[in-house]
C-alpha positions, -999 to 999 in steps of 0.1 A, spaced: -804 704 -382 -816 688 -349 -791 660 -340 -760 661 -363 -729 640 -359 -695 652 -371 -669 625 -376 -635 622 -393 -637 602 -424 -600 595 -427 -572 590 -402 -580 620 -381 -568 657 -384 -594 664 -411 -604 698 -398 -634 687 -378 -629 716 -353 -635 743 -380 -666 726 -393 -680 722 -358 -673 758 -351 -692 769 -382 -722 747 -374 -721 756 -337 -733 791 -346 -767 776 -353 -766 750 -326 -777 750 -290 -752 724 -277 -720 707 -288 -713 672 -273 -679 656 -275 -686 618 -273 -653 599 -273 -615 600 -272 -593 621 -249 -566 646 -251 -549 625 -277 -569 646 -302 -568 683 -310 -590 708 -329 -575 740 -342 -598 770 -349 -587 804 -364 -611 832 -356 -605 869 -360 -568 863 -364 -566 843 -332 -557 806 -330 -575 784 -305 -564 748 -299 -588 725 -281 -580 690 -267 -610 682 -245 -634 711 -245 -658 712 -275 -650 740 -299 -684 754 -295 -672 770 -262 -662 801 -283 -700 809 -285 -714 825 -253 -744 807 -240 -739 774 -258 -739 742 -238 -706 724 -244 -708 688 -231 -680 664 -225 -699 631 -227 -695 598 -208 -675 583 -237 -646 607 -232 -616 599 -211 -604 630 -192 -570 640 -179 -581 665 -153 -549 684 -154 -553 690 -192 -589 699 -187 -583 725 -159 -553 740 -178 -576 743 -209 -603 760 -188 -577 784 -173 -563 792 -208 -598 801 -221 -606 822 -191 -573 841 -195 -583 849 -231 -617 862 -219 -637 832 -230 -668 824 -208 -667 787 -198 -700 788 -180 -717 766 -206 -693 737 -201 -708 705 -187 -689 673 -179 -705 639 -176 -703 625 -141 -698 591 -158 -667 600 -179 -636 582 -169 -604 598 -157 -568 594 -168 -547 587 -138 -509 591 -134 -504 553 -137 -521 553 -171 -495 578 -184 -466 557 -171 -481 525 -185 -486 541 -219 -450 552 -221 -437 519 -209 -460 499 -233 -448 518 -264 -412 516 -254 -415 479 -249 -428 474 -284 -397 490 -300 -399 490 -338 -435 476 -335 -448 507 -317 -484 517 -325 -475 554 -324 -498 564 -296 -496 600 -282 -486 585 -248 -513 604 -231 -526 574 -211 -557 570 -233 -554 533 -240 -547 522 -204 -576 543 -192 -600 527 -216 -585 493 -207 -593 500 -170 -628 511 -180 -634 477 -197 -619 459 -167 -642 478 -144 -613 493 -126 -619 529 -138 -621 561 -119 -650 583 -129 -655 620 -127 -682 616 -99 -656 598 -78 -637 631 -74 -665 642 -51 -661 615 -25 -627 610 -9 -635 576 6 -646 561 -27 -618 577 -46 -591 563 -24 -607 529 -24 -610 528 -62 -574 540 -67 -562 512 -44 -583 486 -63 -570 499 -97 -533 499 -86 -533 464 -71 -533 443 -104 -507 467 -118 -480 463 -91 -457 442 -114 -461 465 -144 -455 496 -123 -425 482 -104 -400 502 -126 -418 534 -114 -422 525 -77 -402 556 -67 -422 579 -89 -439 604 -65 -470 606 -87 -479 570 -76 -481 579 -39 -516 570 -29 -521 599 -5 -506 625 -29 -526 611 -58 -558 612 -39 -552 648 -27 -543 659 -62 -575 644 -77 -597 657 -50 -584 692 -58 -593 687 -94 -627 676 -83 -632 709 -64 -621 729 -94 -645 712 -119 -674 705 -95 -695 734 -109 -694 718 -144 -702 681 -134 -737 671 -145 -761 645 -157 -753 653 -193 -775 626 -209 -806 642 -194 -794 676 -205 -790 664 -241 -823 645 -240 -842 676 -230 -826 697 -258 -834 671 -284 -870 667 -271 -874 704 -277 -860 700 -313 -831 721 -304 -799 717 -325 -773 695 -310 -739 687 -326 -721 655 -316 -684 660 -321 -661 631 -327 -623 630 -323 -598 612 -346 -612 595 -377 -631 564 -388 -599 546 -401 -586 547 -365 -617 531 -351 -607 502 -327 -633 479 -344 -634 491 -380 -600 508 -385 -566 496 -394 -561 475 -362 -538 474 -343 -527 508 -356 -559 525 -342 -571 546 -313 -586 531 -282 -622 542 -288 -649 543 -316 -647 575 -336 -676 564 -358 -711 579 -359 -726 550 -339 -705 559 -309 -722 593 -307 -751 575 -291 -731 554 -268 -707 582 -257 -734 607 -250 -764 586 -238 -789 592 -267 -806 568 -290 -801 563 -328 -834 580 -337 -820 612 -322 -795 615 -350 -808 633 -381 -776 641 -401 -741 625 -402 -713 645 -418 -679 631 -426 -650 655 -427 -622 646 -452 -592 665 -465 -588 669 -503 -558 647 -497 -549 623 -469 -527 624 -438 -519 599 -411 -500 602 -378 -481 573 -363 -475 538 -377 -498 517 -398 -507 510 -434 -512 540 -458 -516 529 -494 -515 564 -510 -485 577 -489 -462 601 -508 -427 597 -496 -413 622 -521 -412 659 -529 -449 661 -536 -456 647 -501 -433 672 -486 -450 701 -505 -484 690 -493 -471 688 -457 -456 722 -458 -486 739 -476 -511 722 -454 -492 728 -421 -495 691 -414 -481 689 -379 -501 675 -350 -521 699 -328 -514 678 -297 -480 663 -304 -464 686 -331 -454 655 -350 -451 657 -388 -480 639 -405 -475 614 -433 -492 627 -464 -507 611 -495 -531 615 -524 -568 611 -516 -578 575 -510 -614 570 -523 -614 533 -515 -610 542 -478 -633 572 -480 -661 551 -495 -656 525 -467 -658 553 -441 -690 566 -457 -706 532 -454 -697 524 -418 -709 558 -407 -739 561 -431 -727 596 -440 -753 620 -453 -728 646 -464 -691 652 -469 -671 683 -459 -640 685 -480 -613 706 -463 -580 721 -475 -589 721 -512 -566 751 -515 -535 730 -506 -539 713 -540 -537 745 -560 -506 747 -582 -504 710 -591 -507 703 -628 -521 669 -623 -538 653 -593 -542 617 -584 -570 599 -565 -569 563 -555 -599 543 -569 -588 507 -561 -559 488 -546 -536 462 -560 -522 434 -538 -497 406 -542 -498 389 -576 -515 420 -589 -549 411 -572 -574 439 -575 -594 452 -545 -623 475 -553 -634 474 -516 -614 482 -485 -597 449 -475 -608 433 -442 -575 413 -438 -546 432 -423 -520 413 -443 -537 423 -476 -539 459 -465 -503 461 -454 -492 451 -489 -518 471 -508 -507 495 -535 -528 523 -548 -542 524 -583 -548 560 -594 -571 579 -616 -554 611 -629 -574 643 -628 -565 678 -641 -551 702 -616 -554 740 -614 -531 769 -608 -555 796 -595 -555 807 -559 -589 797 -546 -586 813 -511 -612 840 -520 -638 816 -535 -671 817 -517 -694 799 -541 -689 768 -563 -689 790 -594 -659 809 -580 -638 777 -583 -618 767 -614 -634 741 -636 -608 715 -625 -615 721 -588 -653 716 -594 -646 685 -614 -624 671 -586 -652 676 -560 -677 660 -584 -655 630 -589 -651 625 -552 -688 628 -545 -698 605 -573 -673 578 -563 -682 579 -526 -719 583 -532 -723 612 -508 -730 649 -516 -704 675 -507 -720 700 -483 -690 722 -475 -656 730 -490 -627 745 -471 -605 768 -492 -582 782 -465 -575 782 -428 -597 812 -418 -632 807 -406 -647 825 -435 -627 806 -461 -655 781 -469 -680 774 -496 -714 761 -487 -729 740 -515 -766 737 -520 -766 704 -502 -750 720 -472 -773 750 -471 -803 727 -473 -790 706 -444 -782 733 -419 -799 764 -432 -765 780 -441 -767 817 -450 -755 813 -485 -755 785 -510 -734 780 -541 -745 798 -573 
């Protein structure tokens, strides 16, 4: 394990934080490479629950470097609150490093995000309204404010003025909002700059040096592949690229620095917000899965939509990420169902069959799932620690998924606690895990 990328292989919320936390024990650095505080990772350790929105989850290990890369957009209020919260719980944040080139979410981004969603009405994308999209839009328009700008008052004020100018009309309904006062905004953000100055660094060089020394570096993605702005279910997507290729762009390393790419997927599927969802269960089974799995957003608290595992979408995610391994989380949630279903193809209008994920949005919006039925199991698997501890039906389920997708399963989650995992032989070989399946 030198450079290993961890990405979501569904629509986000797959349990990436827990997997990163497990791998971080053997890593020297964890690098967050895209997204913003529209994402969240929940980790349960020693009975304590930690919820992260911007800081990489490796921060729970003293001495690890935890990097917020240039591809991340940062709300400095959220970041400083998160730092304060960790310090209050006795967590050392000395290993945190923030790219000087990361872009900042400004007050006007939040206002524009709220206004944009409200204006869409029934056609809302379902954003978290955290200002992520408008911030990335300013980055592309070369009107962005970067972390390094917080350290120079003259440049900061000039850039804020330039960014506000083309937004005058859009911001007219908020002209009395005190957060848009130029002087107050500049002072507020300069204060944030003073607070995080000790963490600001040339993070690309830091990561290069670690990789050159063959140290272990984890590249941590947010959201999931099906929310990718280029390859996801556009326009119902996020504003960045949560796929493995973005690990290089968002952290400043080259493709040859990546040795492993793990895709994290639940044993079923969830989705937050609007957009197509061929395997969605709008019934009692969907409600049961939601309640058993605690499927409510880390960042927003919104109830997640639930459905059977979609292998057509998962195989697509495996291909666009070139996954070398799968981590299947929350297998325990499926305990107690007599029969399980997995989607192996779609049917469209006039009963057209789609073996591959459809590229055309009109086709996808009308797609219906075709299912393969597999036997379920009744046993509680929370205490399983090897593959042989699992019921036959659970092992068959994992084998079916791996065979269909064409990627080995390296890790299986059987409960929310940190130790409720099974390392398979494939996983142990990849990261030198302490125990393999028997």
